[in-house]
N, C-alpha and C positions, 0 to 999 in steps of 0.2 A: 540569270538575273545579275544586274550590275551589283558588284560586291558591296558597294557602299549605299546603294539606294534601297530603301525599304518603306513600307507603309507605316505612317505614324498614326493615322486615324481613318476609320472607315465608318462613315455616317450612313445609316440605313434604317429600315423598319421591317418588321416581320411580314407585313402584308405586301411588300414590294417585290414583284417578280424579278425586276432587273437586279435588285439587291441579292436575291437568292442565286441568280445566275452568276453574278460577279463573285460572290462568296464561294460558290461551287468551283469556279474557274481557279481562284486563288488556292483553295484547298487542294484541288487536283494537281496543282503545280507546286505544292509544298511552300507556298508563300505565306509566312506568318502575318497576322493582322489582329488588331483588336477592334471589335465591332461596337459601335455606340448606337443604340436604338433611340431615334429622335422622338418616338412616342413615349419613352420612359424617362427622357431627360429633356425638359423644356429648354434649358440653356443650349443644349446641342442643336435643337430645332432652330433656335434663333441664330446660332452660328452658321448653320447651313444656309439660311436665308441671307445672312450677311455675305458669306462667301460667294453665293450665286446671285448677288445683286438683286435681291427681292424675291427670288424664286426658291421654293422648297424642293430642289432637284436632288433626288437620291437614286442610286448611291452617289455620295460625294466622297472622294478618296484623296487624302492628303499624303504626300510623299516626303521623305526626309530632305529632299532638295528644295522643299517649299512649293513644288508644283502641285496642281490640283486637277483631277479628272472628275467631271460630273457626268453621270449616266454613261460611262464608257462602254464600248463594245468589248468583247473578249479580245479582238484584234488590237484595239487601242491599249488594253492592259498588257498584252503580250509585247507589243512594241515598247511601251514605257518601261517594262521590267526586263527587257532584253531576253525574252523567252523565245527560243527558236523552235 
């Protein structure tokens, strides 16, 4: 993982299969993250819609460099986090 790059926010929901897959990938690669459940936090749900230009796309993952991945594949996460 890029030494300075980390996940600042992971927006998801318990019912979301893609969220569970992404969380499992991050956990398997020892990438720390704090998960925010959009079903439990209405302001987080609104933020996801704002970030994704009107869509409630999850997982939405925000990185310390300000970049965002929405509904990323494991390969996209690996590339972003420089996991070989």
